[in-house]
Backbone as CSV, one residue per row, in Angstrom:
resi,resn,N_x,N_y,N_z,CA_x,CA_y,CA_z,C_x,C_y,C_z
1,UNK,50.360,66.074,230.562,48.977,66.739,230.212,47.922,66.409,231.209
2,UNK,47.610,64.547,230.607,46.532,64.082,230.753,46.645,63.062,232.180
3,UNK,47.790,63.110,232.663,48.371,62.405,233.533,47.756,63.853,234.728
4,UNK,47.517,64.838,234.578,47.008,65.846,235.215,45.317,66.209,235.944
5,UNK,45.819,65.314,235.935,43.705,64.506,235.782,42.723,66.092,235.269
6,UNK,42.909,66.081,234.480,42.199,67.579,233.531,40.896,66.282,232.843
7,UNK,40.088,67.071,233.020,38.879,66.408,232.288,40.017,66.431,230.534
8,UNK,39.632,65.259,229.676,39.952,65.201,228.118,40.111,66.485,227.526
9,UNK,39.090,66.617,227.103,39.230,67.992,226.374,39.169,69.444,227.358
10,UNK,39.782,69.263,228.241,40.114,70.690,228.590,41.609,70.395,228.563
11,UNK,42.482,69.484,228.975,43.476,68.794,228.133,44.417,69.116,226.458
12,UNK,43.018,69.086,225.999,43.517,68.909,224.422,43.208,70.507,224.520
13,UNK,42.791,71.186,224.876,42.748,72.677,224.453,43.725,73.367,225.229
14,UNK,44.470,72.877,226.689,45.742,73.735,227.049,46.920,73.021,226.106
15,UNK,46.384,72.007,225.636,47.513,71.596,224.663,47.788,72.113,223.373
16,UNK,46.392,72.409,222.560,46.384,73.399,221.681,47.293,75.041,221.820
17,UNK,46.858,75.281,222.766,47.208,76.841,222.671,48.682,76.695,222.712
18,UNK,48.841,75.870,224.030,50.896,75.298,223.719,51.091,75.447,222.035
19,UNK,50.881,74.362,221.837,51.583,74.354,220.008,50.804,75.509,219.260
20,UNK,50.221,77.131,219.594,50.092,77.953,219.170,50.865,78.989,219.468
21,UNK,51.908,79.054,220.305,52.625,80.038,220.833,53.783,80.253,220.456
22,UNK,53.962,81.261,219.672,55.306,81.549,219.040,56.461,81.228,219.386
23,UNK,56.833,81.022,220.228,58.353,80.187,220.499,58.205,78.492,220.386
24,UNK,57.215,77.785,220.355,57.164,76.496,219.844,58.111,75.575,218.670
25,UNK,58.628,75.119,219.009,59.001,74.972,216.868,58.852,72.913,217.397
26,UNK,58.930,72.861,215.993,59.144,71.090,215.942,60.215,70.918,215.123
27,UNK,60.658,70.033,215.650,61.918,69.481,215.271,62.117,67.780,214.298
28,UNK,62.838,67.949,213.628,63.124,65.903,213.439,63.990,65.617,213.981
29,UNK,62.918,64.448,214.198,64.403,63.053,214.752,65.392,62.653,213.484
30,UNK,66.062,62.677,213.962,67.539,61.943,212.655,67.866,61.282,213.018
31,UNK,69.084,60.314,212.585,69.948,59.332,212.967,70.411,59.647,213.909
32,UNK,71.310,61.152,213.754,71.955,61.753,213.939,71.179,61.675,215.869
33,UNK,70.506,62.229,215.547,69.484,62.658,216.847,69.490,61.291,217.872
34,UNK,68.703,60.439,217.078,68.253,59.197,217.993,70.063,58.447,218.538
35,UNK,70.553,58.948,217.845,72.760,58.350,218.475,72.570,59.075,219.735
36,UNK,72.310,60.182,219.678,72.609,61.062,220.990,71.692,60.787,221.806
37,UNK,70.521,60.818,221.775,69.568,60.571,222.408,69.885,58.589,222.943
38,UNK,70.247,58.117,222.513,70.664,56.676,222.946,71.943,56.628,223.973
39,UNK,73.073,57.358,223.470,74.545,58.041,224.509,73.748,59.087,225.694
40,UNK,72.278,59.617,225.057,72.705,59.914,226.784,71.334,59.412,228.116
41,UNK,70.623,58.747,226.858,70.118,57.775,228.165,70.778,56.609,228.934
42,UNK,71.951,56.032,228.160,72.631,55.461,228.763,73.875,56.214,229.702
43,UNK,74.624,57.042,229.739,74.830,58.069,230.262,74.578,58.703,231.466
44,UNK,72.948,58.697,231.344,72.337,59.597,232.683,71.682,58.749,232.804
45,UNK,70.875,57.577,232.485,70.336,56.865,233.315,68.807,57.217,232.939
46,UNK,67.911,57.782,231.848,66.822,58.245,231.825,66.342,56.937,230.848
47,UNK,65.141,57.874,230.573,64.335,56.924,229.699,64.255,57.520,227.952
48,UNK,63.754,57.168,227.144,63.895,56.754,225.880,63.097,58.605,225.184
49,UNK,62.536,58.925,226.016,61.442,60.162,225.522,62.581,61.164,225.656
50,UNK,62.702,60.923,227.065,63.365,62.510,227.422,64.884,62.931,226.957
51,UNK,65.028,61.109,226.729,66.299,61.472,225.395,66.640,62.111,224.664
52,UNK,65.740,61.642,223.620,65.149,61.723,222.569,65.318,63.616,222.457
53,UNK,64.063,64.329,223.727,63.624,66.000,223.605,65.157,66.310,224.077
54,UNK,65.427,65.635,224.974,66.769,65.971,225.220,68.069,66.359,223.961
55,UNK,68.303,65.407,223.112,68.655,64.753,222.487,68.230,66.186,221.161
56,UNK,67.699,66.251,220.872,66.727,67.288,219.959,67.058,68.874,220.453
57,UNK,66.805,68.897,221.212,67.507,70.333,222.144,68.707,70.784,221.982
58,UNK,70.026,69.450,222.176,70.883,70.578,222.346,71.454,69.862,220.501
59,UNK,70.638,69.038,219.875,71.690,69.102,218.339,71.234,70.218,217.861
60,UNK,70.035,70.768,217.891,69.530,71.706,217.397,69.420,73.595,217.936
61,UNK,70.542,72.916,219.482,71.235,74.992,219.921,69.741,75.252,220.477
62,UNK,69.389,74.666,220.863,68.057,75.341,221.725,68.429,76.089,223.151
63,UNK,68.299,77.740,222.941,68.862,77.890,223.715,67.971,77.950,225.207
64,UNK,67.016,77.736,224.942,66.856,77.838,226.854,65.349,76.348,226.506
65,UNK,65.534,75.506,227.028,64.076,74.058,227.835,62.648,75.194,228.784
66,UNK,61.972,75.012,228.267,60.820,74.999,228.583,59.879,74.165,229.304
67,UNK,60.115,73.660,230.560,59.733,72.591,230.949,58.945,72.279,232.512
68,UNK,58.481,71.151,232.778,57.653,71.296,234.279,58.165,69.680,234.355
69,UNK,58.688,69.613,233.467,59.268,67.962,233.434,60.427,68.132,234.670
70,UNK,60.227,67.014,235.618,61.376,67.340,236.207,62.795,66.499,236.199
71,UNK,62.530,65.598,235.168,63.569,64.397,235.160,64.043,65.750,233.735
72,UNK,63.703,65.914,232.932,63.947,67.203,231.594,65.380,67.725,232.574
73,UNK,64.772,68.954,233.664,64.955,69.526,234.391,66.030,69.606,235.020
74,UNK,66.186,68.034,236.083,67.969,67.930,236.344,68.588,67.449,235.623
75,UNK,68.082,66.790,234.385,69.219,66.088,233.343,70.365,67.416,232.725
76,UNK,69.064,68.608,232.784,69.529,69.524,232.251,70.980,70.168,232.625
77,UNK,69.841,70.308,234.449,71.026,70.993,235.123,71.943,70.178,235.468
78,UNK,72.289,69.069,235.532,73.642,67.810,235.711,74.174,67.692,234.363
79,UNK,74.017,68.110,233.360,74.588,68.104,231.880,75.426,69.463,232.058
80,UNK,74.625,70.450,232.382,75.284,72.144,232.615,76.055,71.642,233.855
81,UNK,75.927,71.179,235.091,77.081,71.318,236.143,78.379,70.111,235.652
82,UNK,78.399,69.704,234.684,78.991,68.152,234.401,79.981,68.711,233.323
83,UNK,79.140,69.567,232.832,79.710,69.632,231.155,79.828,69.216,230.001
84,UNK,78.855,69.397,229.231,77.996,68.455,228.360,78.696,67.668,227.572
85,UNK,79.786,67.430,226.617,80.284,66.337,226.493,79.239,65.811,225.675
86,UNK,78.065,66.515,224.911,77.577,65.475,223.793,77.459,66.321,222.807
87,UNK,77.031,66.190,221.503,77.092,67.140,220.484,77.962,67.552,219.821
């Protein structure tokens, strides 16, 4: 969000609105999620933060991932195409 060249106060306002949305959930990071994220990072060559987000998504069986993050969208498409094999 801050990389979109918004004024910081506007970026904060938009993020706070997003956090108030009823479909936004906060999920804990567990050892199991961390281990799965490491496997995902190695298997798909993605960074640690994206791997953690995706591992939480899989571990918690979240039915939809709403994001504009192209790396996460590409990963979701690849996992769906290849078959998940994770979790």
